[in-house]
GUDRENZA-737517 format. One line per 4 residues: for each residue x, z, y of N, C-alpha, C. Coordinates in Angstrom, 2 decimals, padded with zeros to 5 digits, always signed. Each point is the difference from the previous one (the first is absolute). Layout:
// residues N
X:Z:Y:X:Z:Y:X:Z:Y | ...;
This chain:
// residues 142
-163.07:+034.24:+180.30:-000.97:-000.21:-001.09:-001.32:+000.69:+000.35 | -001.07:-000.72:-000.20:-001.35:+000.49:+000.28:-000.40:+001.03:-001.05 | -000.45:+001.18:+000.45:-000.42:+000.98:-000.99:-001.36:-000.40:-000.59 | -000.30:+000.56:-001.17:-001.20:-000.40:-000.75:-001.29:+000.28:+000.77;
-000.05:+001.12:+000.68:-001.20:+000.38:+000.74:-000.26:-000.99:+001.15 | +001.07:-000.34:+000.75:-000.14:-000.94:+001.11:-000.41:-001.38:-000.52 | +000.59:-000.41:-001.10:-000.34:-001.31:-000.60:-001.48:-000.04:-000.39 | -000.49:+001.11:-000.53:-001.40:+000.10:-000.41:-000.92:-000.14:+001.22;
+000.35:+000.66:+001.10:-000.76:-000.13:+001.24:+000.08:-001.42:+000.54 | +001.21:-000.56:+000.00:+000.20:-001.37:+000.50:-000.88:-000.98:-000.76 | -000.02:+000.11:-001.31:-000.83:-000.91:-000.81:-001.48:+000.21:+000.29 | -000.43:+001.23:+000.14:-001.42:+000.29:+000.27:-000.42:-000.59:+001.34;
+000.83:+000.18:+001.03:-000.33:-000.55:+001.31:+000.01:-001.53:-000.01 | +000.95:-000.59:-000.73:+000.04:-001.47:-000.11:-001.24:-000.53:-000.70 | -000.45:+000.70:-001.03:-001.22:-000.41:-000.70:-001.21:+000.10:+000.92 | -000.01:+001.02:+000.85:-001.09:+000.13:+000.97:+000.06:-001.16:+001.00;
+001.19:-000.36:+000.45:+000.17:-001.13:+000.92:-000.49:-001.29:-000.67 | +000.26:-000.12:-001.29:-000.44:-001.16:-000.76:-001.53:-000.07:-000.04 | -000.64:+001.13:-000.15:-001.47:+000.04:+000.04:-000.50:-000.37:+001.40 | +000.69:+000.50:+001.02:-000.38:-000.29:+001.38:+000.09:-001.50:+000.28;
+000.99:-000.66:-000.59:+000.19:-001.44:+000.19:-001.24:-000.78:-000.42 | -000.72:+000.50:-000.97:-001.19:-000.68:-000.51:-001.12:-000.08:+001.04 | +000.10:+000.78:+001.07:-000.99:-000.04:+001.08:+000.21:-001.19:+000.93 | +001.17:-000.61:-000.08:+000.31:-001.15:+000.85:-000.87:-001.19:-000.36;
-000.41:-000.75:+001.02:-000.80:-001.21:-000.21:+000.89:-001.23:-000.17 | +001.31:+000.17:+000.09:+000.92:-001.13:-000.12:+000.01:-000.52:-001.43 | +000.01:-001.32:-000.14:-000.03:-000.62:-001.33:+001.41:-000.21:-000.56 | +000.94:-000.41:+000.85:+001.35:-000.32:-000.46:+000.77:+001.24:-000.47;
-000.08:+001.04:+000.79:+000.78:+001.20:-000.31:-000.70:+001.22:+000.56 | -000.22:+001.00:-000.83:-000.59:+001.25:+000.44:+001.10:+001.06:-000.01 | +000.18:+000.65:+001.15:+001.07:+000.99:+000.14:-000.61:+001.30:+000.51 | +000.46:+001.11:-000.58:-000.47:+001.32:+000.43:+001.16:+000.88:+000.41;
-000.28:+000.94:+000.92:+001.03:+000.90:+000.50:-000.56:+001.40:+000.21 | +000.83:+001.00:-000.25:-000.32:+001.40:+000.31:+001.18:+000.60:+000.74 | -000.28:+000.83:+000.98:+001.06:+000.75:+000.66:-000.20:+001.46:-000.36 | +001.05:+000.60:-000.55:-000.07:+001.37:-000.49:+001.03:+000.85:+000.71;
-000.44:+001.16:+000.46:+000.89:+000.94:+000.68:-000.27:+001.39:-000.54 | +001.04:+000.64:-000.49:-000.11:+001.34:-000.57:-001.12:+000.07:-001.05 | +000.02:-000.95:-000.90:-000.95:-000.13:-001.12:-001.45:-000.15:+000.43 | -000.20:-000.48:+001.23:-001.35:-000.23:+000.49:-000.11:-001.45:+000.47;
-001.02:-000.71:-000.45:-000.23:-001.37:+000.45:-000.50:+000.07:+001.43 | +000.78:-000.58:+000.92:-000.40:+000.03:+001.41:-000.60:-001.34:+000.46 | +000.18:-001.04:-000.82:-000.58:-001.29:+000.36:-000.01:-000.93:-001.20 | -000.82:-001.04:+000.13:-000.09:-001.02:-001.04:-000.28:-001.33:+000.68;
+000.24:-001.06:-000.72:-000.28:-001.31:+000.56:+000.08:-001.07:-001.06 | -000.59:-001.13:+000.30:+000.11:-001.17:-000.85:+000.01:-001.22:+000.92 | +000.46:-001.12:-000.52:+000.09:-001.19:+000.85:-001.39:-000.56:+000.26 | -000.21:-000.43:+001.25:-001.28:-000.56:+000.37:-000.06:-000.34:+001.47;
-001.13:-000.51:+000.41:-000.19:-000.42:+001.38:-000.27:+001.20:+000.90 | +000.25:-000.12:+001.30:-000.28:+001.09:+000.93:-001.50:+000.34:+000.05 | -000.30:+001.20:+000.41:-001.38:+000.45:+000.15:-000.80:-000.99:+000.85 | -001.19:-000.33:-000.48:-000.88:-000.89:+000.74:+000.17:-001.47:-000.34;
+001.01:-000.34:-000.81:+000.22:-001.39:-000.39:-000.57:-000.24:-001.40 | -000.29:-001.25:-000.30:-000.45:-000.38:-001.33:+001.05:+000.43:-001.02 | -000.46:+000.52:-001.15:+000.91:+000.53:-001.02:+000.79:-001.05:-000.77 | -000.21:-001.25:+000.28:+000.72:-001.07:-000.70:+001.44:-000.07:+000.50;
+000.96:+000.17:-000.90:+001.42:+000.05:+000.38:+000.70:-001.35:-000.03 | -000.57:-000.96:-000.72:+000.65:-001.30:-000.17:-000.78:-001.11:+000.73 | +000.75:-001.01:+000.45:-000.64:-001.16:+000.62:-000.44:-000.99:-001.09 | -000.49:-001.16:+000.41:-000.51:-000.99:-000.96:+001.06:-000.50:-000.98;
+001.27:+000.02:+000.42:+001.10:-000.46:-000.87:+000.51:+001.12:-000.91 | -000.54:+001.21:+000.15:+000.44:+001.12:-000.83:+001.16:+000.78:+000.59 | +000.40:-000.34:+001.23:+001.08:+000.74:+000.67:-000.56:+001.24:+000.69 | +000.79:+001.05:+000.03:-000.42:+001.23:+000.66:-000.12:-000.23:+001.50;
-001.10:+000.42:+000.58:-000.21:-000.13:+001.44:+001.01:+000.87:+000.74 | +000.45:-000.47:+001.17:+001.07:+000.68:+000.74:-000.39:+001.41:+000.43 | -001.28:+000.26:+000.20:-000.41:+001.29:+000.53:-000.26:+001.07:-001.07 | +000.22:-000.33:-001.26:-000.18:+000.98:-001.08:+001.07:+001.09:+000.14;
-000.45:+001.25:-000.06:+000.92:+001.14:+000.08:+000.47:+000.36:-001.40 | +001.27:+000.33:-000.12:+000.55:+000.42:-001.27:-000.39:+001.46:-000.27 | +000.01:+000.37:-001.26:-000.46:+001.33:-000.42:+000.74:+001.13:+000.71 | +001.34:-000.12:+000.07:+000.78:+001.07:+000.63:-000.26:+000.08:+001.50;
-000.22:-001.14:+000.64:-000.33:-000.01:+001.42:-001.35:+000.69:+000.23 | -000.97:-000.29:-000.85:-001.30:+000.66:+000.10:+000.12:+001.50:-000.16 | +000.81:+000.44:-000.97:+000.17:+001.44:-000.24:+000.70:+000.67:+001.19 | +001.02:-000.64:+000.54:+000.73:+000.57:+001.15:-000.91:+000.05:+001.23;
-000.77:-001.06:+000.22:-000.92:-000.03:+001.14:-001.08:+001.08:-000.12 | -000.42:+000.28:-001.22:-001.00:+001.04:-000.22:+000.56:+001.37:+000.39 | +001.28:+000.23:-000.32:+000.64:+001.27:+000.39:+000.08:+000.10:+001.52 | +000.28:-001.12:+000.65:+000.14:-000.01:+001.46:-001.27:+000.46:+000.69;
-001.15:-000.22:-000.62:-001.26:+000.42:+000.62:-000.51:+001.33:-000.56 | +000.89:+000.75:-000.65:-000.37:+001.31:-000.56:+000.88:+001.08:+000.62 | -000.14:+001.21:-000.50:+000.83:+001.11:+000.49:+001.28:+000.15:-000.82 | +000.19:-000.87:-000.97:+001.18:+000.05:-000.86:+001.16:-000.79:+000.61;
+001.17:+000.15:-000.62:+001.18:-000.78:+000.37:+000.74:-000.38:-001.28 | +000.65:-001.15:+000.02:+000.70:-000.51:-001.19:+001.42:+000.56:-000.16 | +000.50:+000.74:+000.97:+001.39:+000.50:-000.06:+000.29:+000.70:-001.32 | +000.97:-000.53:-000.73:+000.43:+000.60:-001.26:-000.89:-000.33:-001.19;
-000.99:-000.85:+000.17:-000.95:-000.31:-001.07:+000.55:-001.03:-000.98 | -000.71:-000.13:-001.12:+000.29:-001.03:-001.00:-001.12:-001.02:+000.02 | +000.38:-001.27:-000.03:-000.97:-001.09:-000.09:+000.01:-000.53:-001.42 | -001.17:+000.00:-000.63:-000.16:-000.58:-001.33:-000.73:-001.31:+000.18;
+000.57:-001.06:-000.54:-000.60:-001.33:+000.21:+000.16:-000.85:-001.26 | -000.99:-000.82:-000.25:+000.02:-000.79:-001.23:+000.92:-001.21:+000.08 | +000.39:-000.40:+001.22:+000.89:-001.15:+000.19:+001.02:+000.35:+001.07 | +001.27:-000.26:-000.23:+001.02:+000.35:+000.99:-000.32:-000.66:+001.34;
+000.38:+000.65:+001.09:-000.42:-000.48:+001.33:+000.75:-001.24:+000.50 | -000.71:-000.76:+000.82:+000.62:-001.14:+000.69:+000.87:+000.54:+001.13 | +000.75:-000.88:+000.63:+000.90:+000.45:+001.06:-000.75:+000.57:+001.20 | -001.16:-000.55:+000.34:-000.76:+000.53:+001.14:-000.52:+001.40:-000.28;
-000.54:+000.22:-001.19:-000.50:+001.34:-000.35:+001.14:+001.01:-000.14 | +001.16:-000.46:-000.41:+001.16:+000.90:-000.13:+000.36:+000.62:+001.35 | -000.12:-000.79:+001.07:+000.26:+000.55:+001.34:-001.00:+001.10:+000.33 | -001.26:-000.22:-000.35:-001.04:+001.01:+000.25:+000.27:+001.27:-000.81;
+000.39:-000.18:-001.25:+000.29:+001.14:-000.89:+001.11:+000.86:+000.61 | +001.08:-000.64:+000.40:+001.13:+000.71:+000.60:-000.42:+000.69:+001.30 | -000.68:-000.73:+000.86:-000.39:+000.53:+001.30:-001.00:+001.14:-000.12 | -000.81:+000.00:-001.06:-001.00:+001.05:-000.21:+000.63:+001.32:-000.48;
+001.27:-000.05:-000.42:+000.68:+001.21:-000.46:-000.11:+000.26:-001.49 | -000.49:-000.99:-000.74:-000.09:+000.13:-001.46:+001.43:+000.02:-000.56 | +000.28:+000.95:-000.89:+001.36:+000.18:-000.49:+000.21:-000.47:-001.44 | -001.12:-000.32:-000.68:+000.11:-000.37:-001.41:-001.06:-001.04:-000.32;
+000.39:-000.99:-000.81:-000.90:-001.07:-000.41:+000.05:-000.13:-001.51 | -001.17:+000.02:-000.64:-000.09:-000.21:-001.44:-000.92:-001.21:-000.20 | +000.48:-001.01:-000.71:-000.78:-001.22:-000.17:-000.01:-000.46:-001.45 | -001.06:-000.74:-000.37:-000.20:-000.38:-001.40:+000.41:-001.43:-000.32;
-000.02:-000.89:+001.01:+000.31:-001.41:-000.22:+000.84:-000.53:+001.16 | +000.80:-001.02:-000.30:+000.84:-000.61:+001.03:-000.73:-001.11:+000.74 | +000.10:+000.02:+001.33:-000.48:-001.08:+000.84:+001.01:-001.14:-000.12 | -000.42:-001.23:+000.28:+000.86:-001.19:-000.17:+001.26:+000.05:+000.86;
-000.05:+000.74:+001.11:+001.13:+000.10:+000.93:+000.43:+001.46:+000.09 | +001.24:+000.28:-000.35:+000.48:+001.39:-000.01:+000.66:+000.44:+001.31 | -000.09:-000.81:+001.05:+000.66:+000.39:+001.26:-000.61:+001.29:+000.59 | -001.27:+000.26:-000.28:-000.62:+001.24:+000.45:+000.63:+001.22:-000.67;
+000.23:-000.11:-001.30:+000.66:+001.09:-000.73:+001.44:+000.19:+000.49 | +000.69:-001.10:+000.23:+001.38:+000.07:+000.50:+000.03:+000.75:+001.34 | -000.95:-000.30:+000.86:-000.09:+000.66:+001.31:-000.23:+001.50:-000.17 | -000.91:+000.38:-000.89:-000.31:+001.42:-000.21:+001.21:+000.75:-000.54;
+000.74:-000.62:-000.91:+001.20:+000.63:-000.54:+001.04:+000.19:+001.10 | +000.12:-000.99:+000.88:+000.92:+000.08:+001.13:-000.41:+001.13:+000.96 | -001.31:+000.26:+000.06:-000.55:+001.05:+000.86:+000.01:+001.37:-000.70 | +000.66:+000.07:-001.15:+000.12:+001.24:-000.78:-001.34:+000.55:-000.49;
-000.90:-000.90:-000.33:-001.27:+000.39:-000.60:+000.16:-000.18:-001.51 | -000.29:+001.06:-000.73:+000.12:-000.04:-001.45:-001.05:-000.95:-000.56 | +000.43:-000.94:-000.83:-000.94:-000.93:-000.62:+000.09:+000.14:-001.51 | -001.14:-000.02:-000.64:-000.05:+000.16:-001.45:-000.96:-001.01:-000.61;
+000.51:-000.83:-000.87:-000.82:-000.93:-000.76:-000.48:+000.72:-001.24 | -001.32:+000.10:-000.17:-000.57:+000.72:-001.12:-001.18:-000.80:-000.55 | +000.25:-000.84:-000.99:-001.10:-000.82:-000.54:-001.07:+000.89:-000.64 | -001.25:-000.41:+000.16:-001.11:+000.73:-000.61:-000.29:-000.63:-001.35;
+000.11:+000.76:-001.03:-000.32:-000.50:-001.34:-001.32:+000.60:-000.45 | -001.07:-000.68:+000.38:-001.33:+000.53:-000.35:-000.46:-000.58:-001.32;
């Protein structure tokens, strides 16, 4: 059972991730992520195109362009270019991860995932549970 203090922190970080999602230029879905280690935010990210590319995430038909990076991938990549490490960290994300991002989460050493909404495909969550990563669904009621 989650203690009250941890739940309060989890909700606060998820709300911050939700605010971060608003920075995304994507029209279909805006997703935000924070990586927290020892109560310190070590990285953040939102879904969008790689540096130097046009900020438009969707093609003419409204489909997401293949090169758009997911929020958690952006946050993990940001840590990779810093002096921090994700080992033992918690990832807060507004949408549960896809299967590709789940591999990155596991490989980065993240040990806990807190998410606010379910992605259409839960195979990423299934993979994380199999990898013994704690997952917590925590809807934000703003």
